[in-house]
N, CA, C and O of each residue as an XYZ file, in Angstrom:
848
protein
N       0.674     -1.365     -0.192
C      -0.341      0.181      0.039
C       0.740      1.127      0.025
O       1.887      0.907      0.414
N       0.255      2.278     -0.489
C       1.251      3.472     -0.374
C       1.303      4.320      0.843
O       0.483      4.220      1.756
N       2.131      5.020      0.829
C       2.222      6.335      1.767
C       0.732      6.606      2.354
O       0.250      6.363      3.461
N       0.222      7.168      1.256
C      -1.335      7.614      1.656
C      -2.088      6.644      1.965
O      -2.587      6.817      3.077
N      -2.446      5.532      1.386
C      -3.059      4.906      1.442
C      -2.756      4.312      3.361
O      -3.679      3.935      4.083
N      -1.720      4.364      3.670
C      -1.428      4.144      5.302
C      -1.943      5.012      5.967
O      -2.558      4.735      6.997
N      -1.779      6.472      5.441
C      -1.714      7.069      6.608
C      -3.166      7.181      6.506
O      -3.631      7.709      7.516
N      -4.010      6.878      5.666
C      -5.430      7.688      5.162
C      -6.137      7.818      6.854
O      -6.472      8.807      7.506
N      -6.175      6.046      7.231
C      -7.188      6.008      8.414
C      -6.501      6.916      9.320
O      -7.390      7.510      9.930
N      -5.219      7.367      9.760
C      -4.934      8.136     10.720
C      -5.853      9.569     10.413
O      -6.680     10.129     11.131
N      -5.381      9.894      9.123
C      -5.989     11.544      8.815
C      -7.407     11.756      8.812
O      -7.990     12.752      9.239
N      -8.040     10.466      8.160
C      -9.421     10.552      8.765
C      -9.952     10.765     10.492
O     -10.974     11.374     10.807
N      -9.294     10.316     11.161
C      -9.561      9.404     12.348
C      -8.615     11.464     13.142
O      -9.133     11.978     14.133
N      -7.755     11.948     12.658
C      -8.029     13.275     13.174
C      -8.306     14.541     12.522
O      -8.026     15.713     12.775
N      -9.016     13.873     11.497
C     -10.265     15.357     11.182
C     -11.822     14.841     11.877
O     -12.812     15.566     11.966
N     -11.758     13.887     12.176
C     -12.998     13.294     13.205
C     -12.556     14.213     14.631
O     -13.201     15.205     14.971
N     -11.574     13.798     15.252
C     -11.829     15.019     16.603
C     -12.006     16.405     16.531
O     -12.814     17.170     17.056
N     -10.906     16.580     15.630
C     -10.939     17.825     15.116
C     -12.435     18.516     14.984
O     -12.731     19.522     15.628
N     -13.065     18.060     14.351
C     -14.783     18.217     14.348
C     -15.567     18.463     15.396
O     -16.529     19.216     15.543
N     -14.711     17.307     16.495
C     -15.538     17.135     17.816
C     -14.932     18.561     18.164
O     -15.676     19.534     18.040
N     -14.090     18.677     18.441
C     -13.286     19.589     19.305
C     -13.584     21.315     19.016
O     -13.671     22.183     19.885
N     -13.694     21.476     17.643
C     -14.248     22.909     17.095
C     -15.505     22.806     17.267
O     -16.134     23.851     17.106
N     -16.458     21.296     17.718
C     -17.971     22.342     17.524
C     -18.550     22.061     15.855
O     -19.746     22.202     15.601
N     -17.516     21.640     14.754
C     -17.491     21.454     13.242
C     -18.856     20.627     13.021
O     -19.797     20.916     12.282
N     -18.661     19.284     14.049
C     -19.724     18.351     13.816
C     -20.776     18.273     15.225
O     -20.274     18.040     16.325
N     -21.814     18.423     15.120
C     -22.818     18.241     15.967
C     -24.127     17.404     15.828
O     -24.411     16.947     14.720
N     -24.904     17.191     16.860
C     -25.941     16.548     16.353
C     -27.059     16.789     17.003
O     -26.792     17.001     18.186
N     -28.389     16.870     16.747
C     -29.257     17.256     16.791
C     -30.384     16.910     15.946
O     -30.386     15.782     15.453
N     -31.662     17.967     15.620
C     -32.052     18.498     14.349
C     -32.010     19.158     13.759
O     -32.944     19.893     14.079
N     -31.473     19.620     12.840
C     -31.121     20.550     11.857
C     -31.841     20.625     10.396
O     -32.175     19.631      9.751
N     -32.001     21.814     10.038
C     -32.535     22.194      9.031
C     -31.493     22.317      7.392
O     -30.951     23.391      7.132
N     -31.408     21.636      6.853
C     -30.603     21.712      5.819
C     -30.922     23.061      4.817
O     -32.081     23.359      4.531
N     -29.708     23.862      4.304
C     -30.194     24.737      3.155
C     -31.113     24.226      2.351
O     -31.760     25.218      2.016
N     -31.541     23.379      1.873
C     -31.776     22.353      1.043
C     -33.052     22.380      1.366
O     -33.924     22.240      0.508
N     -33.348     22.581      2.776
C     -34.861     21.995      3.583
C     -34.691     21.357      3.707
O     -35.268     21.259      4.789
N     -34.124     20.142      3.513
C     -34.218     18.477      4.308
C     -34.009     18.692      5.911
O     -33.757     19.783      6.421
N     -34.148     17.546      6.569
C     -33.974     18.199      7.946
C     -33.194     17.034      8.165
O     -33.470     15.994      7.568
N     -32.075     17.118      9.107
C     -30.962     15.461      9.367
C     -30.697     15.605     11.213
O     -31.101     16.256     12.177
N     -29.804     14.584     10.887
C     -29.486     14.173     13.030
C     -28.394     15.150     13.379
O     -28.159     15.723     14.443
N     -27.693     15.202     12.030
C     -26.257     15.677     12.335
C     -26.246     17.261     11.564
O     -27.023     17.797     10.774
N     -24.830     17.749     12.284
C     -24.759     18.882     11.371
C     -23.121     19.115     11.259
O     -22.371     19.093     12.235
N     -22.742     19.324     10.010
C     -21.267     19.649      9.192
C     -20.892     21.077      9.069
O     -21.230     21.519      7.971
N     -20.426     21.765      9.673
C     -19.885     23.132      9.541
C     -18.093     23.845      9.271
O     -17.426     24.704      9.849
N     -17.854     22.887      8.033
C     -16.437     23.456      8.120
C     -15.827     24.616      8.038
O     -14.636     24.802      7.790
N     -16.915     25.654      8.314
C     -16.852     27.196      7.795
C     -16.053     27.722      9.312
O     -15.560     28.836      9.488
N     -16.084     26.809     10.116
C     -15.577     27.320     11.744
C     -14.345     27.043     11.612
O     -13.626     27.900     12.126
N     -13.625     25.916     10.977
C     -12.254     25.097     11.098
C     -11.506     26.344     10.598
O     -10.526     26.331     11.342
N     -11.352     27.500      9.732
C     -10.045     28.756      9.466
C     -10.486     29.555     11.337
O      -9.695     30.488     11.481
N     -11.020     29.489     12.073
C     -10.807     30.166     13.036
C      -9.575     29.561     14.195
O      -9.039     30.085     15.171
N      -9.422     27.962     13.424
C      -8.287     27.199     14.494
C      -7.622     26.856     13.729
O      -7.885     25.890     13.014
N      -6.276     27.726     13.624
C      -4.787     27.624     12.207
C      -4.512     26.151     12.926
O      -4.627     25.471     11.906
N      -4.276     25.353     13.795
C      -3.904     24.200     13.775
C      -4.926     23.142     13.000
O      -4.441     22.315     12.228
N      -6.308     23.197     13.226
C      -6.786     22.576     12.357
C      -6.762     22.643     11.157
O      -6.661     21.627     10.469
N      -6.878     24.268     10.473
C      -7.133     24.196      9.309
C      -5.580     23.112      8.868
O      -5.605     22.202      8.039
N      -4.654     23.434      9.479
C      -3.627     22.496      9.165
C      -3.564     21.556      8.471
O      -3.350     21.419      7.267
N      -3.751     20.913      9.234
C      -3.993     19.323      9.156
C      -5.524     19.120      8.527
O      -5.884     17.955      8.695
N      -6.311     19.762      7.992
C      -7.096     19.857      6.657
C      -7.026     20.039      5.348
O      -7.837     19.666      4.501
N      -5.697     20.822      5.152
C      -5.119     21.555      4.156
C      -4.400     19.769      3.806
O      -4.610     18.934      2.927
N      -3.521     19.827      5.000
C      -3.089     18.321      4.800
C      -3.641     16.660      3.947
O      -3.037     15.789      3.322
N      -5.019     16.866      4.341
C      -6.122     15.690      3.696
C      -6.247     16.068      2.341
O      -5.906     15.302      1.441
N      -6.832     17.486      2.072
C      -6.682     17.861      0.733
C      -5.630     17.486     -0.301
O      -5.755     16.975     -1.414
N      -4.878     17.765      0.176
C      -3.343     17.978     -0.261
C      -3.585     16.543     -0.891
O      -3.886     16.241     -2.046
N      -3.379     15.820      0.129
C      -2.801     14.379      0.329
C      -4.423     13.692     -1.044
O      -4.277     12.590     -1.572
N      -5.258     14.239     -1.245
C      -5.910     13.717     -1.923
C      -5.964     14.607     -3.327
O      -6.524     14.276     -4.372
N      -5.472     15.423     -3.146
C      -4.795     15.889     -4.849
C      -3.861     15.241     -5.778
O      -3.878     15.052     -6.994
N      -2.915     14.916     -4.689
C      -1.385     14.878     -5.067
C      -2.154     12.800     -5.112
O      -1.725     12.318     -6.160
N      -2.479     12.396     -4.822
C      -2.548     11.316     -4.060
C      -3.793     10.744     -5.329
O      -3.513      9.592     -5.662
N      -4.727     11.150     -5.879
C      -5.771     10.179     -6.225
C      -5.987     11.202     -7.400
O      -5.535     10.713     -8.435
N      -6.371     12.101     -7.542
C      -6.209     13.037     -8.733
C      -5.093     12.787     -9.753
O      -5.077     12.236    -10.853
N      -3.700     13.692     -8.616
C      -2.709     13.718     -9.453
C      -2.324     15.443    -10.236
O      -3.161     16.105    -10.851
N      -1.016     15.820    -10.015
C      -0.742     17.236     -9.622
C      -0.811     17.399    -11.321
O      -1.250     18.431    -11.828
N      -0.254     16.092    -12.244
C      -0.306     16.415    -13.713
C      -1.592     16.588    -14.152
O      -1.875     17.072    -15.248
N      -2.138     16.326    -13.585
C      -3.931     16.354    -14.373
C      -4.788     17.349    -13.729
O      -5.973     17.038    -13.606
N      -4.472     18.289    -13.371
C      -4.863     19.497    -12.470
C      -3.750     20.930    -13.639
O      -2.532     20.955    -13.817
N      -4.786     21.853    -14.161
C      -3.708     23.131    -14.406
C      -4.605     24.308    -13.889
O      -4.174     25.457    -13.988
N      -5.678     24.097    -13.412
C      -6.746     25.201    -12.147
C      -7.653     24.454    -11.609
O      -8.453     23.644    -12.076
N      -7.322     25.009    -10.063
C      -8.108     25.052     -8.674
C      -8.973     26.014     -8.857
O      -8.793     27.225     -8.982
N     -10.501     25.003     -8.866
C     -11.284     25.941     -8.514
C     -12.274     26.222     -7.439
O     -13.114     25.327     -7.537
N     -12.587     26.998     -6.487
C     -13.542     26.826     -5.519
C     -14.948     27.304     -5.497
O     -15.353     28.309     -6.081
N     -15.732     26.405     -4.693
C     -17.296     27.002     -4.469
C     -17.162     28.113     -2.791
O     -16.776     28.084     -1.623
N     -17.751     28.896     -3.736
C     -17.997     30.179     -1.747
C     -19.261     29.061     -1.429
O     -19.977     28.449     -2.221
N     -19.227     29.058      0.113
C     -17.860     30.181      0.953
C     -16.464     28.884      1.310
O     -15.239     28.809      1.225
N     -17.340     28.251      1.629
C     -15.967     27.255      2.192
C     -15.334     26.506      1.424
O     -14.436     25.937      2.044
N     -15.375     26.207      0.267
C     -14.828     25.893     -0.558
C     -13.953     26.852     -1.475
O     -13.291     26.452     -2.434
N     -14.025     27.961     -1.119
C     -12.942     28.843     -1.923
C     -12.237     29.222     -0.486
O     -11.437     30.133     -0.699
N     -12.246     28.915      0.649
C     -11.290     29.227      1.589
C     -10.222     28.321      1.378
O      -9.164     28.861      1.057
N     -10.219     26.928      1.484
C     -10.144     25.909      1.305
C      -9.136     26.042     -0.180
O      -7.922     26.247     -0.189
N     -10.139     25.838     -1.530
C      -9.321     26.117     -2.594
C      -7.998     26.978     -2.960
O      -7.139     26.668     -3.785
N      -8.043     28.144     -2.138
C      -7.387     29.068     -2.561
C      -5.859     28.340     -1.758
O      -4.725     28.087     -2.164
N      -6.468     28.218     -0.643
C      -4.968     27.753     -0.009
C      -4.286     26.435     -0.603
O      -3.121     26.070     -0.443
N      -5.266     25.837     -1.299
C      -4.808     24.428     -1.697
C      -4.091     25.421     -3.584
O      -3.191     24.929     -4.264
N      -4.457     26.093     -3.767
C      -3.601     26.661     -5.309
C      -2.340     27.121     -4.729
O      -1.267     26.980     -5.315
N      -2.474     27.727     -3.460
C      -0.722     28.527     -3.539
C      -0.079     27.369     -3.036
O       1.132     27.588     -2.991
N      -0.400     26.080     -2.586
C       0.283     25.407     -1.867
C       0.906     24.809     -3.274
O       2.117     24.621     -3.158
N       0.465     24.517     -4.370
C       0.734     23.380     -5.400
C       1.262     24.697     -6.310
O       2.402     24.805     -6.762
N       0.501     25.379     -6.424
C       1.036     26.821     -7.183
C       0.501     26.368     -8.734
O       1.092     26.080     -9.775
N      -0.912     26.454     -8.343
C      -1.933     26.379     -9.430
C      -2.976     27.534     -9.496
O      -3.413     28.245     -8.592
N      -3.239     27.513    -10.795
C      -4.120     29.243    -10.542
C      -5.325     29.184    -10.053
O      -5.777     28.088    -10.385
N      -6.179     29.831     -9.376
C      -7.321     29.985     -8.628
C      -8.355     30.512     -9.340
O      -8.405     31.702     -9.651
N      -9.190     29.697     -9.620
C     -10.625     30.496    -10.484
C     -11.611     30.371     -8.877
O     -11.201     29.947     -7.797
N     -12.716     30.795     -9.151
C     -14.100     30.671     -8.952
C     -15.279     30.935     -8.904
O     -15.717     32.062     -9.135
N     -15.934     30.010     -8.617
C     -17.733     30.685     -9.214
C     -18.570     31.404     -8.273
O     -18.494     30.912     -7.147
N     -19.386     32.459     -8.363
C     -19.583     33.244     -8.502
C     -21.240     32.360     -8.010
O     -21.641     31.439     -8.721
N     -21.977     32.765     -6.855
C     -23.499     32.312     -6.981
C     -24.197     32.558     -7.904
O     -24.705     31.696     -8.620
N     -24.352     33.918     -8.054
C     -25.273     34.483     -9.421
C     -24.290     35.102    -10.408
O     -23.210     35.225     -9.830
N     -24.216     35.607    -11.852
C     -23.796     35.695    -12.946
C     -23.363     37.391    -12.527
O     -23.898     38.187    -11.755
N     -22.850     37.438    -12.907
C     -22.374     39.185    -13.325
C     -23.407     40.026    -13.530
O     -23.825     39.240    -14.379
N     -24.452     41.147    -13.553
C     -25.457     41.762    -14.098
C     -24.591     42.842    -15.153
O     -25.239     43.641    -15.829
N     -23.664     42.817    -15.204
C     -22.883     43.399    -16.270
C     -21.417     42.498    -16.594
O     -20.887     41.459    -16.199
N     -21.069     43.897    -17.831
C     -20.086     43.586    -18.583
C     -20.269     42.394    -19.143
O     -21.120     42.518    -20.023
N     -19.657     40.643    -19.016
C     -19.456     39.278    -19.883
C     -20.109     38.974    -19.144
O     -19.842     37.773    -19.196
N     -21.357     39.103    -17.865
C     -22.632     38.094    -17.502
C     -22.181     36.879    -16.960
O     -22.900     35.885    -16.855
N     -20.558     36.960    -16.483
C     -19.414     35.720    -15.994
C     -20.374     35.111    -14.366
O     -21.024     35.612    -13.448
N     -19.961     33.907    -14.774
C     -20.178     32.857    -13.491
C     -18.564     32.931    -12.845
O     -18.241     33.293    -11.714
N     -17.964     32.613    -13.605
C     -16.756     32.349    -13.363
C     -15.815     33.545    -13.038
O     -15.930     34.507    -13.798
N     -15.215     33.610    -12.379
C     -14.095     34.377    -11.575
C     -12.635     34.086    -12.090
O     -12.277     32.982    -11.679
N     -11.505     34.819    -12.988
C     -11.028     34.394    -12.924
C     -10.570     34.300    -14.025
O     -11.327     34.704    -14.908
N      -8.683     33.553    -14.657
C      -8.798     33.644    -15.964
C      -8.845     31.470    -16.331
O      -8.461     30.466    -15.730
N      -9.285     31.664    -17.142
C      -9.336     30.120    -17.559
C      -9.865     29.817    -18.773
O     -11.019     29.793    -19.201
N      -8.337     29.492    -19.450
C      -8.045     28.936    -20.557
C      -8.964     28.078    -21.464
O      -9.310     27.132    -20.756
N      -9.676     27.920    -23.022
C      -9.941     27.325    -22.977
C      -9.307     25.649    -22.779
O      -8.103     25.545    -23.011
N      -9.782     24.824    -22.516
C      -9.044     23.306    -22.544
C      -8.277     22.942    -20.955
O      -7.998     21.751    -20.817
N      -8.037     23.568    -20.151
C      -7.590     23.910    -18.912
C      -8.426     22.883    -18.114
O      -9.646     22.958    -17.966
N      -7.721     22.030    -17.679
C      -8.696     21.232    -16.860
C      -8.437     21.604    -15.136
O      -7.500     21.975    -14.429
N      -9.647     21.310    -15.001
C     -10.319     22.154    -13.362
C     -10.371     21.519    -12.736
O     -11.136     20.692    -13.232
N      -9.919     20.990    -11.283
C     -10.751     20.544    -10.707
C     -11.073     21.122     -9.430
O     -10.421     21.851     -8.683
N     -12.387     20.563     -9.341
C     -13.554     21.569     -8.536
C     -13.108     21.167     -6.636
O     -12.753     20.096     -6.144
N     -13.293     22.326     -6.076
C     -12.893     21.985     -4.885
C     -13.916     22.540     -3.607
O     -13.619     23.679     -3.247
N     -14.963     21.975     -2.938
C     -15.724     21.939     -1.965
C     -15.377     21.055     -0.424
O     -14.537     20.159     -0.337
N     -16.128     21.491      0.565
C     -15.915     20.890      1.465
C     -16.604     19.788      1.560
O     -16.033     18.698      1.555
N     -18.293     19.936      1.687
C     -18.948     18.558      1.910
C     -19.836     18.403      0.324
O     -20.108     19.030     -0.700
N     -19.981     17.409      0.837
C     -20.933     16.872     -0.999
C     -22.114     16.062     -0.270
O     -21.867     15.001      0.304
N     -23.163     16.504     -0.310
C     -24.485     16.072     -0.334
C     -25.768     15.471     -1.510
O     -26.057     14.277     -1.424
N     -26.333     16.147     -2.341
C     -26.798     15.899     -3.372
C     -26.050     16.473     -4.912
O     -26.622     16.681     -5.982
N     -24.712     16.617     -4.601
C     -24.229     17.083     -5.777
C     -24.608     17.988     -7.057
O     -24.194     18.093     -8.211
N     -26.224     18.956     -5.774
C     -26.270     20.249     -6.997
C     -25.744     21.223     -6.970
O     -26.209     21.924     -7.868
N     -24.770     21.874     -6.273
C     -24.036     23.020     -6.176
C     -22.784     22.565     -7.181
O     -22.324     23.259     -8.087
N     -22.325     21.165     -6.779
C     -21.070     21.054     -7.102
C     -21.194     21.220     -8.874
O     -20.330     21.747     -9.575
N     -22.311     20.708     -9.297
C     -22.395     20.526    -10.449
C     -22.978     21.768    -11.618
O     -22.797     21.836    -12.834
N     -23.725     22.663    -10.697
C     -24.013     23.953    -11.307
C     -22.318     24.494    -11.610
O     -22.035     24.640    -12.799
N     -21.475     24.717    -10.823
C     -20.484     25.023    -11.113
C     -19.672     24.487    -12.375
O     -19.220     25.186    -13.282
N     -19.570     22.970    -12.236
C     -19.000     22.348    -13.183
C     -19.496     22.627    -14.270
O     -18.611     22.652    -15.126
N     -21.131     23.000    -14.936
C     -21.554     23.472    -15.796
C     -21.043     24.700    -16.336
O     -20.715     24.884    -17.508
N     -20.993     25.631    -15.273
C     -20.526     26.737    -15.739
C     -18.943     26.758    -16.100
O     -18.664     27.343    -17.146
N     -17.651     26.071    -15.208
C     -16.268     25.872    -16.029
C     -16.859     25.363    -17.624
O     -16.694     25.983    -18.675
N     -17.571     24.076    -17.447
C     -17.644     23.855    -19.141
C     -18.113     24.633    -20.437
O     -17.930     24.737    -21.650
N     -19.015     25.223    -19.109
C     -19.486     27.049    -20.654
C     -18.444     27.331    -21.278
O     -18.392     27.215    -22.503
N     -17.361     27.779    -20.502
C     -16.341     28.734    -20.933
C     -15.379     28.203    -21.005
O     -14.397     28.912    -20.782
N     -15.039     26.300    -21.438
C     -14.585     26.019    -22.938
C     -13.257     24.961    -21.637
O     -12.318     24.278    -22.046
N     -13.679     25.196    -19.941
C     -13.004     24.464    -19.072
C     -13.235     22.730    -19.294
O     -14.291     22.280    -19.738
N     -12.362     22.088    -19.003
C     -12.580     20.545    -18.385
C     -12.594     20.102    -16.898
O     -11.822     20.587    -16.071
N     -13.720     18.945    -16.543
C     -14.192     18.708    -15.160
C     -13.949     17.608    -15.535
O     -14.491     17.057    -16.493
N     -12.490     16.815    -14.320
C     -13.024     15.066    -14.404
C     -13.219     15.136    -12.876
O     -14.155     14.572    -12.310
N     -12.439     15.737    -12.353
C     -12.528     15.832    -10.854
C     -13.056     16.402     -9.846
O     -13.281     17.543    -10.250
N     -13.481     16.310     -8.523
C     -14.222     16.820     -7.758
C     -13.905     16.638     -6.386
O     -14.643     15.752     -5.956
N     -13.085     17.101     -5.426
C     -12.716     16.876     -4.458
C     -13.061     17.516     -3.000
O     -12.790     18.666     -2.656
N     -13.787     16.420     -2.135
C     -14.179     16.830     -1.001
C     -13.765     16.381     -0.091
O     -12.871     15.539     -0.188
N     -14.284     16.795      1.193
C     -13.430     16.340      2.643
C     -14.330     15.165      3.113
O     -13.844     14.109      3.517
N     -16.034     15.464      3.020
C     -16.593     14.375      3.697
C     -18.141     14.345      2.619
O     -18.817     15.279      2.190
N     -18.290     12.784      2.448
C     -19.488     12.944      1.141
C     -20.861     12.593      2.706
O     -20.550     11.855      3.641
N     -22.208     13.273      2.629
C     -22.733     12.790      3.504
C     -23.773     11.765      2.688
O     -24.924     11.517      3.045
N     -23.070     11.209      1.461
C     -23.919      9.936      1.141
C     -25.402      9.660      0.774
O     -26.134      8.671      0.813
N     -25.544     11.072      0.368
C     -27.221     11.442     -0.299
C     -27.167     11.568     -1.969
O     -27.727     12.537     -2.481
N     -26.692     10.879     -2.560
C     -26.615     11.146     -3.904
C     -25.616     11.678     -4.759
O     -25.615     11.477     -5.973
N     -24.619     12.469     -4.055
C     -23.849     13.233     -4.941
C     -22.795     12.011     -5.808
O     -22.915     11.686     -6.989
N     -22.061     11.637     -5.097
C     -21.419     10.618     -6.131
C     -22.037     10.217     -7.502
O     -21.468     10.503     -8.555
N     -23.260      9.524     -7.456
C     -23.302      9.291     -8.280
C     -23.977     10.579     -9.583
O     -23.592     10.601    -10.752
N     -24.948     11.468     -9.029
C     -24.938     12.802     -9.488
C     -23.647     12.932    -10.262
O     -23.565     12.746    -11.476
N     -22.667     13.258     -9.488
C     -21.704     13.475    -10.367
C     -21.147     12.655    -11.517
O     -20.756     13.174    -12.562
N     -21.129     11.421    -11.290
C     -20.888     10.607    -12.275
C     -21.353     10.365    -13.185
O     -20.824      9.665    -14.048
N     -22.988     11.099    -13.300
C     -23.621     10.974    -14.091
C     -22.805     12.294    -15.161
O     -22.750     12.167    -16.384
N     -22.364     13.226    -14.592
C     -21.779     13.963    -15.648
C     -20.725     13.954    -16.235
O     -20.418     14.749    -17.124
N     -19.979     12.973    -15.772
C     -18.421     12.543    -16.069
C     -17.686     12.842    -15.214
O     -16.531     13.013    -15.606
N     -17.904     13.026    -13.887
C     -16.694     13.427    -13.243
C     -16.927     12.588    -11.761
O     -17.903     12.145    -11.155
N     -15.641     12.631    -11.574
C     -15.239     11.691    -10.102
C     -15.695     12.690     -9.112
O     -15.732     13.911     -9.261
N     -16.083     11.895     -7.934
C     -15.803     12.593     -6.556
C     -15.206     12.381     -5.484
O     -15.904     12.119     -4.504
N     -14.377     12.407     -5.401
C     -12.837     12.228     -4.833
C     -13.005     13.424     -2.992
O     -12.799     14.547     -2.532
N     -13.632     11.727     -2.575
C     -13.567     12.105     -0.999
C     -12.653     11.852      0.212
O     -12.481     10.659      0.464
N     -12.109     12.629      0.913
C     -11.510     11.989      1.961
C     -12.353     10.651      2.856
O     -11.804      9.702      3.415
N     -13.230     10.825      2.807
C     -14.395      9.857      3.609
C     -15.647     10.345      4.107
O     -15.721     11.501      4.524
N     -17.027      9.279      4.106
C     -17.979      9.733      4.132
C     -18.086      9.884      5.701
O     -17.264      9.869      6.618
N     -19.831     10.078      5.585
C     -20.280     10.067      6.819
C     -20.573      9.248      7.864
O     -20.986      9.558      8.982
N     -20.232      7.766      7.236
C     -20.137      6.480      7.837
C     -19.241      6.002      8.665
O     -19.356      5.522      9.793
N     -17.905      6.271      7.661
C     -16.296      6.017      7.738
C     -16.634      6.711      8.824
O     -16.861      6.083      9.858
N     -16.732      8.109      8.809
C     -16.321      8.984      9.717
C     -16.651      8.677     11.403
O     -15.995      8.670     12.445
N     -17.657      8.504     11.115
C     -17.827      8.260     12.498
C     -18.047      7.477     13.176
O     -18.442      7.760     14.307
N     -17.866      6.011     12.727
C     -17.512      4.616     12.381
C     -16.250      4.745     13.545
O     -16.186      4.168     14.630
N     -15.261      5.716     12.928
C     -14.330      5.555     13.661
C     -14.342      6.191     14.924
O     -13.915      5.632     15.934
N     -14.916      7.586     14.913
C     -14.981      8.563     16.290
C     -15.975      7.396     17.402
O     -16.268      7.680     18.563
N     -16.314      6.248     16.788
C     -17.489      5.422     17.920
C     -16.888      4.321     18.121
O     -17.579      3.560     18.798
N     -15.729      3.835     17.775
C     -14.310      2.813     17.976
C     -13.803      3.717     18.802
O     -14.127      3.576     19.982
N     -12.950      4.803     18.479
C     -12.240      5.452     19.914
C     -13.485      5.851     20.480
O     -13.100      6.998     20.708
N     -14.422      5.854     20.812
C     -15.376      5.725     21.978
C     -15.794      8.065     22.531
O     -15.916      8.810     23.504
N     -15.820      8.066     20.803
C     -16.285      9.707     20.872
C     -17.190      9.943     20.894
O     -17.371     11.046     21.410
N     -18.603      9.136     20.361
C     -19.431      9.227     19.810
C     -20.059      7.898     20.627
O     -19.456      6.910     21.047
N     -21.876      8.321     20.721
C     -22.627      7.284     21.581
C     -23.173      6.739     19.945
O     -23.245      7.292     18.848
N     -23.435      5.619     20.370
C     -24.457      4.329     19.895
C     -25.740      4.732     19.177
O     -26.089      4.166     18.141
N     -26.431      5.706     19.733
C     -27.875      6.087     19.355
C     -27.291      7.045     18.134
O     -27.780      7.088     17.005
N     -26.048      7.869     18.629
C     -25.974      9.080     17.324
C     -25.326      8.804     16.018
O     -25.361      9.503     15.005
N     -24.685      7.587     16.222
C     -24.353      6.936     15.162
C     -25.533      6.195     14.336
O     -25.602      6.084     13.112
N     -26.311      5.786     15.165
C     -26.980      4.869     14.594
C     -28.502      5.818     13.521
O     -29.149      5.374     12.572
N     -28.583      7.019     14.134
C     -29.121      8.192     13.698
C     -29.290      8.597     12.756
O     -30.334      8.973     12.223
N     -27.792      8.569     12.251
C     -26.729      8.778     11.283
C     -26.853      8.175      9.897
O     -26.933      8.608      8.748
N     -26.827      6.554     10.716
C     -27.196      5.305      9.382
C     -29.042      5.068      8.638
O     -29.528      4.579      7.617
N     -29.506      5.701      9.792
C     -31.536      5.599      9.534
C     -31.096      6.793      8.426
O     -31.235      6.322      7.297
N     -30.469      8.597      8.363
C     -30.466      9.338      7.712
C     -30.235      8.628      6.370
O     -31.122      8.578      5.517
N     -28.684      7.929      6.157
C     -28.012      7.482      5.123
C     -28.883      6.331      4.391
O     -28.675      6.200      3.185
N     -29.545      5.743      4.812
C     -30.275      4.263      4.457
C     -31.964      5.141      3.670
O     -32.555      4.854      2.629
N     -32.285      6.258      4.747
C     -33.135      6.746      4.205
C     -33.356      7.056      2.273
O     -34.100      6.891      1.306
N     -31.799      7.719      2.845
C     -31.560      8.564      1.152
C     -31.767      7.425      0.237
O     -32.284      7.586     -0.868
N     -31.288      6.031      0.769
C     -31.088      5.211     -0.560
C     -32.067      4.231     -1.293
O     -32.071      3.463     -2.255
N     -32.817      4.644     -0.394
C     -34.325      4.066     -0.896
C     -35.214      3.946     -2.154
O     -36.323      3.418     -2.078
């Protein structure tokens, strides 16, 4: 197994502990931006307030980019506001790649662009976000990039919520590269006695309900 493969479990376990320590992972009854209800909530926008946590998180992203995607397959990094833009900016700086990012709404003047930054036709773009649920927001950005002549075959995230994003991106010809998913992550936390059985049971019930 590669060094990345050997270290991946430890990286996931460290991420889980970081999420709990910073309250970026919480349990209860939450209404998501999609309007759906969830027994847990992950807010990775909290992590920039914790420099050491951000260092660990950046290491995880770089591991995915270098070992799974491959730097030779990346010309440009694209961030999705808001959380994805924070991480993509750091990643682009670390690997010396150009950064572009997607606006939530197109400009209402000039060229009416939705993508900010310089994107040459044919450029291989890797999209960066923090989480994926249905994949809709990532797909919207992919389509905007392709409309400007960019090529997208990979999107990297930290956590897949296992609610359809993987298949939705596959249908668009894009591989969703995730560090972990919510089941694997919380199973590790349970093994470390950091979560209760009812907490991971609630998450599994959530995921299973989306797969039916």
